[in-house]
C-alpha positions in Angstrom: -26.8 43.9 7.8 -24.9 40.6 8.1 -22.2 42.3 10.3 -24.8 43.9 12.5 -26.6 40.6 13.1 -23.3 38.8 13.8 -22.3 41.3 16.5 -25.7 41.4 18.1 -26.1 37.7 18.3 -22.6 37.3 19.7 -23.3 39.9 22.4 -26.7 38.4 23.4 -25.3 34.9 23.5 -22.3 35.9 25.6 -24.5 37.7 28.2 -27.0 34.8 28.4 -24.3 32.2 28.9 -22.6 34.2 31.6 -25.8 34.9 33.4 -26.9 31.2 33.3 -23.7 29.9 34.8 -23.1 32.0 37.9 -23.9 35.4 39.2 -20.4 35.8 40.7 -18.6 35.7 37.3 -18.0 38.7 35.0 -18.5 38.9 31.3 -14.7 38.5 30.8 -14.8 34.7 31.7 -14.0 32.6 28.6 -16.9 30.8 27.0 -16.4 27.0 27.0 -19.6 25.8 25.3 -21.0 26.8 22.0 -24.5 28.3 22.4 -26.7 28.4 19.3 -28.5 31.7 19.2 -29.7 31.6 15.6 -33.4 31.2 16.0 -34.3 33.7 18.7 -37.8 33.8 20.1 -39.4 36.2 22.5 -39.6 33.5 25.1 -35.9 34.0 25.6 -36.7 37.2 27.6 -37.8 35.0 30.5 -34.3 33.5 30.5 -32.8 37.0 30.6 -35.0 37.8 33.6 -33.9 34.7 35.5 -30.2 34.9 34.7 -29.3 38.5 34.2 -26.6 40.0 36.4 -27.2 43.7 37.0 -23.6 44.9 36.8 -22.2 47.9 35.0 -19.4 45.7 33.6 -21.9 43.6 31.6 -23.5 46.8 30.2 -20.1 48.1 29.1 -19.2 44.7 27.5 -22.3 44.8 25.3 -21.6 48.4 24.4 -18.0 47.6 23.4 -19.2 44.7 21.2 -21.7 46.9 19.4 -19.2 49.8 19.1 -19.0 51.2 15.5 -22.5 49.9 14.4 -25.1 52.4 13.5 -28.2 51.6 15.6 -31.5 53.4 15.7 -31.6 56.5 17.9 -34.0 55.0 20.4 -31.6 52.1 21.0 -28.7 54.5 21.5 -30.8 56.2 24.3 -31.2 52.8 26.1 -27.5 52.3 26.9 -27.9 53.8 30.4 -31.2 51.9 31.1 -31.5 48.5 32.6 -30.0 45.5 30.8 -33.4 43.8 30.5 -34.9 46.8 28.7 -31.8 47.1 26.5 -31.9 43.3 25.6 -35.6 43.4 24.8 -35.2 46.4 22.6 -32.3 44.8 20.7 -34.3 41.6 20.2 -37.3 43.5 18.9 -35.0 45.4 16.4 -33.4 42.2 15.2 -36.7 40.4 14.6 -38.1 43.4 12.7 -35.0 44.0 10.4 -33.8 40.5 9.6 -35.2 37.3 8.0 -33.1 34.3 9.2 -32.9 31.0 7.3 -34.2 27.9 9.0 -31.1 26.2 10.3 -32.8 23.7 12.6 -31.4 20.2 12.3 -33.2 17.8 9.9 -35.2 15.1 11.7 -33.6 11.7 11.4 -36.4 10.1 9.4 -36.4 12.9 6.8 -32.6 12.8 6.8 -32.6 9.3 5.4 -34.9 10.4 2.6 -32.8 13.4 1.5 -29.4 11.6 1.9 -27.6 11.4 -1.5 -28.1 8.0 -3.1 -25.0 5.8 -3.6 -24.2 6.1 -7.3 -21.7 4.4 -9.5 -18.6 6.4 -10.6 -20.3 7.1 -14.0 -23.4 8.6 -12.3 -21.5 10.6 -9.7 -22.2 14.3 -10.2 -18.5 15.3 -9.8 -17.5 13.0 -12.7 -19.6 14.7 -15.4 -19.4 18.1 -13.8 -16.0 18.3 -12.0 -14.8 21.1 -9.9 -12.2 22.9 -12.1 -9.1 24.6 -10.7 -9.1 28.3 -11.7 -5.4 28.2 -12.0 -5.3 25.4 -14.6 -6.1 25.6 -18.3 -8.4 22.9 -19.6 -9.4 21.6 -23.0 -13.0 22.2 -24.1 -15.1 20.5 -26.8 -17.2 21.9 -29.5 -20.2 22.0 -27.1 -18.3 24.4 -24.8 -17.9 21.8 -22.0 -14.6 20.6 -20.6 -13.3 17.4 -22.1 -13.2 14.5 -19.6 -11.0 11.4 -20.1 -13.3 8.4 -19.8 -10.7 6.1 -18.3 -9.3 8.4 -15.6 -12.5 10.3 -15.1 -10.6 13.6 -15.0 -10.8 16.8 -17.1 -8.1 17.1 -19.7 -5.5 19.8 -19.0 -4.2 22.0 -21.8 -0.7 20.8 -22.1 1.6 19.5 -24.9 0.7 15.9 -24.3 -3.1 16.4 -24.6 -2.5 18.8 -27.5 -0.5 16.1 -29.4 -3.2 13.5 -28.7 -5.9 16.0 -29.9 -3.8 16.7 -33.1 -3.8 13.0 -34.0 -7.5 12.7 -33.1 -8.2 15.6 -35.5 -6.2 13.8 -38.3 -8.3 10.6 -37.7 -11.5 12.6 -38.1 -10.2 14.0 -41.4 -9.4 10.5 -42.7 -12.8 9.2 -41.5 -14.6 12.0 -43.3 -12.7 11.4 -46.5 -13.6 7.8 -46.5 -17.3 8.6 -45.9 -17.1 11.1 -48.8 -16.0 8.2 -51.0 -18.9 6.1 -49.9 -17.0 3.6 -47.8 -19.4 1.8 -45.4 -18.5 1.4 -41.7 -15.8 3.9 -42.3 -14.5 4.3 -38.8 -13.1 0.7 -38.6 -11.3 1.2 -41.9 -10.1 4.6 -40.7 -8.4 2.9 -37.7 -6.6 0.4 -40.0 -5.6 3.0 -42.7 -4.4 5.7 -40.2 -2.4 3.2 -38.2 -0.7 1.9 -41.5 0.1 5.5 -42.5 1.7 6.3 -39.1 3.7 3.0 -39.1 4.9 3.6 -42.6 6.1 7.1 -41.7 7.9 5.8 -38.6 9.4 2.7 -40.3 12.8 4.5 -41.0 13.1 5.0 -37.2 12.0 1.5 -36.4 14.1 -0.3 -39.0 17.5 -0.1 -37.1 15.9 -1.7 -34.0 14.3 -4.5 -36.1 17.6 -5.2 -37.9 19.5 -5.2 -34.6 17.0 -7.7 -33.1 17.4 -10.0 -36.1 21.2 -9.9 -36.2 21.5 -10.3 -32.4 19.3 -13.4 -32.6 21.5 -14.8 -35.4 24.7 -14.2 -33.4 23.3 -15.3 -30.0 24.9 -18.8 -30.3 28.4 -17.3 -31.0 28.0 -14.8 -28.2 27.1 -17.6 -25.8 30.2 -19.5 -26.8 32.3 -16.4 -26.0 30.7 -16.1 -22.6 31.4 -19.8 -21.9 34.9 -19.8 -23.2 36.1 -16.7 -21.3 33.9 -17.2 -18.2 35.2 -15.1 -15.4 37.0 -12.7 -17.6 34.4 -10.0 -18.1 36.7 -7.6 -19.9 37.4 -10.1 -22.7 33.7 -11.0 -23.0 32.8 -7.4 -23.2 35.4 -6.6 -25.8 34.7 -9.6 -28.0 30.9 -9.0 -27.8 31.4 -5.4 -28.9 33.7 -6.5 -31.7 31.1 -9.1 -33.0 28.3 -6.6 -32.9 30.4 -3.9 -34.6 31.4 -6.4 -37.3 27.8 -6.9 -38.3 26.8 -3.2 -37.7 24.5 -4.1 -34.9 25.3 -1.5 -32.3 22.9 -1.1 -29.4 22.8 2.7 -29.5 22.0 2.6 -33.2 18.8 0.8 -32.5 17.7 2.4 -29.3 18.0 6.1 -30.3 15.6 5.9 -33.3 13.2 3.8 -31.2 13.1 6.5 -28.5 12.4 9.2 -31.2 9.2 7.4 -32.3 7.8 6.8 -28.8 5.9 10.1 -28.6 4.3 9.4 -32.0 3.2 5.9 -31.2 2.0 6.7 -27.7 -0.1 9.6 -28.8 -1.5 7.4 -31.5 -2.7 4.9 -28.9 -4.2 7.6 -26.7 -5.9 9.4 -29.6 -8.6 6.6 -29.6 -9.4 7.5 -26.0 -9.4 11.1 -26.9 -12.0 10.5 -29.7 -14.2 8.7 -27.1 -13.8 11.6 -24.7 -14.8 14.1 -27.3 -17.9 12.1 -28.1 -17.0 11.2 -31.7 -20.3 10.4 -33.4 -19.1 7.3 -35.3 -17.2 5.7 -32.4 -19.9 3.1 -31.7 -20.7 2.0 -35.2 -20.3 -1.6 -36.3 -17.4 -3.0 -38.4 -17.3 -6.3 -40.2 -18.3 -8.9 -37.6 -17.9 -6.5 -34.6 -21.4 -5.3 -33.4 -20.0 -2.0 -32.1 -16.5 -0.5 -32.0 -17.4 1.3 -28.8 -18.3 -1.8 -26.9 -18.0 -3.7 -24.6 -17.1 -0.9 -22.2 -17.7 2.5 -24.0 -16.7 4.4 -20.8 -13.4 2.5 -20.5 -14.4 0.8 -17.3 -12.3 -2.1 -15.9 -15.0 -4.8 -15.8 -15.8 -8.0 -17.5 -19.5 -8.2 -16.8 -20.3 -8.6 -20.5 -18.1 -11.8 -20.6 -19.0 -13.3 -17.2 -22.7 -12.4 -16.6 -25.2 -15.1 -17.8 -28.9 -15.7 -17.6 -29.0 -19.4 -17.2 -26.9 -20.9 -19.9 -27.0 -17.9 -22.2 -24.8 -14.7 -21.9 -26.7 -11.7 -20.6 -25.9 -9.7 -23.7 -27.0 -12.5 -26.0 -24.9 -15.4 -27.5 -24.5 -13.7 -30.9 -23.1 -10.5 -29.6 -21.0 -12.3 -27.0 -19.3 -14.5 -29.6 -18.7 -11.6 -32.0 -17.1 -9.5 -29.3 -14.9 -12.5 -28.3 -13.4 -13.1 -31.8 -11.0 -10.2 -31.8 -9.5 -10.8 -28.3 -8.9 -14.5 -29.2 -7.2 -13.4 -32.5 -4.9 -10.9 -30.7 -3.9 -13.3 -27.9 -3.1 -16.1 -30.4 -1.1 -13.6 -32.5 0.9 -12.5 -29.5 1.6 -16.1 -28.5 2.9 -16.9 -32.0 5.1 -13.8 -32.0 6.6 -14.7 -28.6 7.3 -18.2 -29.8 8.8 -17.1 -33.1 11.2 -14.7 -31.3 12.2 -17.2 -28.6 15.6 -18.7 -28.8 15.9 -22.5 -29.2 16.4 -24.5 -26.0 15.1 -21.5 -24.0 12.1 -21.6 -21.7 9.2 -19.2 -21.7 10.2 -15.8 -20.3 8.1 -13.8 -17.9 8.0 -11.0 -20.4 6.2 -13.2 -22.9 3.6 -14.2 -20.3 3.1 -10.6 -19.2 2.6 -9.5 -22.8 0.0 -12.2 -23.5 -1.9 -11.3 -20.3 -1.7 -7.6 -21.1 -3.2 -7.9 -24.6 -5.9 -10.2 -23.2 -6.8 -7.6 -20.6 -6.9 -4.7 -23.1 -8.9 -6.5 -25.7 -11.5 -7.9 -23.2 -12.1 -4.8 -21.2 -11.6 -1.8 -23.5 -13.7 -0.8 -26.6 -13.1 -2.9 -29.7 -11.7 0.1 -31.5 -8.5 -0.3 -29.4 -8.4 -4.0 -30.4 -8.7 -3.0 -34.1 -5.7 -0.7 -33.6 -3.7 -3.5 -32.1 -4.6 -5.8 -34.9 -3.3 -3.2 -37.4 -0.2 -2.7 -35.3 0.6 -6.5 -35.3 0.0 -6.7 -39.0 2.3 -3.8 -39.9 5.0 -5.1 -37.4 4.9 -8.5 -39.2 5.3 -6.9 -42.6 8.2 -4.7 -41.3 10.0 -7.7 -39.9 9.7 -9.6 -43.2 11.0 -6.6 -45.1 14.1 -6.3 -42.8 14.8 -10.0 -43.1 14.7 -9.9 -46.9 17.2 -7.1 -46.8 19.5 -9.1 -44.4 19.4 -12.1 -46.7 21.0 -10.0 -49.4 23.4 -8.2 -47.0 24.6 -11.2 -44.9 24.5 -14.6 -46.7 25.0 -16.4 -43.4 21.5 -15.0 -42.3 19.7 -17.3 -44.8 21.7 -20.3 -43.5 20.7 -19.3 -40.0 17.0 -19.1 -40.9 17.2 -22.6 -42.4 19.2 -24.3 -39.6 18.7 -22.1 -36.6 22.4 -21.8 -36.1 25.1 -19.5 -37.3 27.1 -21.3 -40.1 30.3 -23.0 -38.9 33.5 -21.7 -40.5 36.4 -19.4 -39.9 34.4 -17.1 -37.7 37.0 -17.0 -34.9 39.9 -16.7 -37.4 38.3 -13.7 -39.1 37.2 -11.8 -36.1 39.7 -12.9 -33.4 42.8 -14.3 -35.1 45.2 -15.9 -32.7 48.9 -14.8 -32.3 50.1 -17.3 -34.9 47.7 -15.8 -37.5 48.7 -12.3 -36.5 52.3 -13.2 -37.0 51.6 -14.7 -40.4 49.5 -11.8 -41.7 51.3 -9.0 -39.8 48.1 -7.8 -38.2 49.4 -5.5 -35.5 45.9 -4.4 -34.3 44.8 -7.9 -33.6 48.2 -8.7 -32.1 47.7 -5.9 -29.6 44.2 -7.1 -28.8 45.4 -10.7 -28.1 48.3 -9.4 -26.0 45.8 -7.3 -24.1 43.6 -10.3 -23.5 46.6 -12.1 -21.9 47.4 -14.7 -24.6 50.6 -16.7 -24.2 53.2 -15.4 -26.7 55.2 -18.6 -26.5 52.3 -21.0 -27.0 53.0 -23.6 -29.7 50.6 -24.4 -32.5 49.7 -27.9 -33.8 53.1 -27.9 -35.6 55.0 -27.1 -32.4 55.9 -23.7 -33.7 55.9 -20.5 -31.6 54.2 -17.4 -33.0 57.5 -15.4 -33.3 58.8 -18.0 -35.7 56.2 -17.1 -38.3 57.2 -13.5 -38.0 60.8 -14.4 -38.5 60.0 -16.6 -41.5 58.1 -13.7 -43.1 60.9 -11.3 -42.4 58.5 -9.0 -40.5 61.0 -7.4 -38.2 58.4 -5.0 -36.7 56.3 -8.0 -35.7 59.4 -9.8 -34.3 60.3 -6.7 -32.2 56.7 -6.5 -31.0 56.8 -10.2 -29.9 60.2 -9.6 -28.2 58.8 -6.6 -26.3 55.8 -8.8 -25.3 58.1 -11.4 -23.8 58.5 -13.9 -26.6 61.5 -16.4 -26.3 63.9 -15.2 -29.0 66.2 -18.2 -28.3 63.5 -20.8 -29.0 64.1 -23.5 -31.6 61.6 -24.7 -34.2 61.2 -28.5 -34.9 64.1 -28.3 -37.4 66.3 -26.9 -34.5 66.6 -23.5 -36.2 
């Protein structure tokens, strides 16, 4: 029926347009204006009478358009009749066999009433009920509805990342339920602390090399700066000596970076699992904890706004002074903790770095805008990080006695640091250290330089009877005819 109506309306519209424009044009002229012929009325017959062109070509045009459509027998007999009779019969048949919808335009006044209201993103119908791609697999909750991330306002796809976040969220639910079975009040807040501690304890073996490297590098920073200053302009020597120092104290860069990279998926999915619990509608997400009125506030839908902090009724916060102050405690604690850690890790005589400023601003933004559950997680992370750093430092005090001196004075202890790690050619000649001798020659040291006793390095090799070292000095260009202070 739809196909029949489409063909009939097209034919009638074409004939009417052609007849209304000019009697000298045939039905084959292209139509340049769109003619709405949806709501046909019997009064249109008068238009046919005024504009109809009695040509056989028009009659054949209409017949070719309707070709292949099964029409009533009395319409088939009208093909050879006048176009006016044929058109009237077609119109009567359409009106008696089809019920058309009212497609007339909406009056302007009513259009304003039925226009969709401007809604916030949370109230938009496509946020709670998004259009799903049939070619994408999504994650669904226990209620059978697709899970929507509250921060991005998008449905969660079924991929390895969201599966990992969901796995951690499931473990959090188990820990929370176990605490409730034990009768622990306000269990969700304690669950965040306990679960974060467990994850950090499991990942500590991966994090320990990085913490140790950071502590050792900070201890050696003064000596490394001296190397850079002494051999300024000789990048190869600076690189070699820096590598030698780090290797001496087992503080290789790769040894700390690789374990840190391995733990990144675990830590990141731990952070996103709190968003996942909110997206799943975890029933205990908004319960209070200690002084915090609600772990799901101030923005349970993860919106980027500070209306709870900035909106006032007169001199009082809009949400009430008591709730306002209690929600502000944790952000202040986290910001102060971050500032203290940045100051503790800062080198002496060094200005404030942009990384430290960015870190403080970031934690302030997170703690003020996101639910307090995220801030409790950061509080647990800072606490465990401080405990891990203290444990690593206690191990370094036993492993490297100089580390304890550094903690007390802020400087690496003075001594024979250079003589042990980078002995000069005179010491190499005295000890017979061929490896260090080769390193000094490679650095371009002067093989004929005299020491404080006005003795050349080769003289010490001769005095010790180390002919291999004497030969090495000779090959390196030492003056074998030189005289010592005794004219020997």
